[in-house]
C-alpha positions in Angstrom: 100.3 145.7 58.1 96.6 145.6 57.5 96.2 149.4 58.5 98.7 151.0 56.2 97.2 149.5 53.0 94.0 152.0 54.8 96.3 154.8 55.1 97.7 154.2 51.8 94.3 154.0 49.8 93.1 156.9 51.3 96.2 158.9 50.5 95.3 157.7 46.7 91.7 158.6 47.0 92.6 162.2 48.5 95.6 163.2 45.7 92.9 161.4 43.1 90.1 163.8 43.9 92.5 166.9 44.5 91.1 167.1 48.2 90.3 171.0 48.8 88.6 172.9 51.6 84.5 172.9 51.3 83.7 175.0 54.5 85.7 177.5 55.8 84.9 177.1 59.8 86.0 173.9 62.1 82.3 172.4 62.8 81.2 170.8 65.6 78.1 168.0 64.5 75.7 165.4 65.9 74.0 163.0 63.5 71.5 160.1 64.3 70.8 157.7 62.3 68.3 155.0 61.8 68.4 152.2 59.5 69.0 148.2 59.0 71.7 146.1 60.0 72.0 142.2 58.6 74.1 140.1 61.2 76.1 136.6 59.8 76.5 134.6 62.8 79.2 132.0 62.0 78.6 128.6 62.3 80.0 127.2 65.8 79.5 130.4 67.4 76.0 129.2 69.0 75.9 126.4 71.2 73.4 123.4 69.6 73.3 125.7 66.3 74.8 123.8 63.8 74.7 126.3 60.9 75.3 129.8 60.1 72.7 132.1 61.6 71.4 134.8 58.8 69.0 137.9 60.6 68.1 141.2 60.5 67.9 144.3 62.8 66.7 147.7 63.2 69.6 150.0 63.8 69.3 153.1 65.5 72.4 154.9 66.8 74.1 158.7 66.6 77.7 160.2 66.2 79.4 163.0 67.2 82.4 164.3 65.4 84.5 167.1 64.2 85.1 168.6 61.0 87.9 170.4 60.1 88.0 173.3 57.1 90.0 170.5 54.8 87.4 168.1 55.3 89.0 165.7 57.7 86.4 164.3 59.9 87.0 162.9 63.7 84.2 161.0 64.9 82.9 158.6 68.1 79.4 157.3 68.0 76.8 154.5 69.3 74.5 152.5 67.6 72.4 149.7 68.8 70.7 147.1 66.5 68.2 144.8 67.6 66.4 142.0 66.3 63.3 141.4 68.4 60.1 139.4 68.1 58.1 142.7 67.9 60.0 144.0 64.8 60.4 140.5 62.8 57.8 138.1 64.3 59.9 135.2 65.0 61.4 133.7 68.7 64.9 135.4 68.0 66.1 138.4 70.0 69.3 139.6 69.2 70.7 142.6 70.9 74.2 144.3 69.2 75.5 147.4 70.5 78.7 149.0 69.4 80.5 152.1 70.2 83.3 153.1 67.8 86.0 156.1 66.8 86.1 156.9 63.2 88.5 159.0 61.5 87.2 160.4 57.0 87.6 162.9 55.1 84.1 165.0 53.9 84.7 165.5 49.7 82.4 167.9 48.1 81.1 167.2 44.5 78.1 168.4 42.6 76.4 171.2 44.2 75.7 170.8 47.9 76.6 166.8 47.4 79.4 165.3 49.7 81.3 161.7 50.2 82.6 160.7 52.5 84.9 157.4 53.6 85.7 156.2 57.1 87.8 154.1 58.7 87.8 152.6 62.2 87.7 150.3 65.1 84.8 149.6 67.1 83.9 147.9 70.2 81.0 145.7 70.1 78.6 143.4 72.3 76.2 140.9 71.2 73.4 139.5 73.6 70.7 137.3 73.3 67.9 135.9 75.8 67.1 133.0 73.1 70.3 131.8 73.5 74.0 131.3 74.9 77.6 131.8 72.6 80.7 130.4 72.8 83.1 133.2 73.5 86.9 133.6 72.9 87.9 130.8 75.7 85.0 128.2 74.5 83.3 128.9 78.2 79.7 129.5 77.2 78.3 133.1 77.8 74.9 134.8 77.7 77.1 137.8 75.7 80.5 138.0 73.9 82.0 141.2 72.9 84.9 142.1 71.2 86.7 145.2 69.3 86.6 145.0 65.3 87.8 147.3 62.6 85.3 148.4 60.2 84.7 150.8 56.6 82.2 153.5 56.2 80.8 155.0 53.0 78.6 158.1 53.2 76.8 160.4 50.7 74.5 163.7 51.8 73.0 166.2 50.8 72.9 169.9 52.3 69.8 171.5 53.1 72.1 174.7 54.5 75.3 175.3 55.8 74.0 173.2 59.0 71.8 170.6 58.1 72.3 168.0 55.7 70.7 164.0 54.8 72.3 161.1 53.6 73.1 157.5 53.9 75.4 155.2 55.6 77.0 152.1 54.8 79.3 150.0 57.1 81.0 146.9 56.5 82.6 144.9 59.5 84.4 141.6 59.8 83.6 140.8 63.0 85.1 138.0 65.4 81.7 136.3 65.1 81.1 136.6 61.8 80.0 139.6 60.1 77.8 142.8 60.3 76.5 145.2 56.9 74.7 147.9 57.6 72.6 151.1 56.0 71.2 154.1 57.4 69.0 157.3 56.8 71.2 160.3 58.7 70.4 163.8 59.6 73.8 165.6 60.3 73.5 168.8 62.4 76.3 171.1 62.4 77.4 174.1 65.1 
């Protein structure tokens, strides 16, 4: 039922914006990105940790996709968010990896600007060398993993017909808590 709400919302968005083609060719693209992730690990997920843990991480990743002439995007990607003593100056090491697939719509507005809402599903893995996690069966493990749905919003500006720069915002309610990220992205189309 939840996915049906997303589909209705996207249909309304497409109708309201008068979706139109902004390119005459199907394009394949690669989009590396770099940014920031905020992780909230809910109380009870870490043995011996009695409070909700909130931490920041450096995120790096890339996506590969296909953009159809009408603006429809089909995308897959991988990202890695790392919180380590090297970057943040504390004794906490966390590694958050995800693989995902998404569908979106690239909506042109203005001169070379595009807004792209996406929805998707991702497989994630959360690890730490500092402590263990409770998995879903209440066993103690060094890493936990799962699947979650997400939404992502992008704003980009074309430099030319093959290169664009932009920013992404991604929000995910995770089984362990929540993750939110903001990244700078460069897209190279072929």
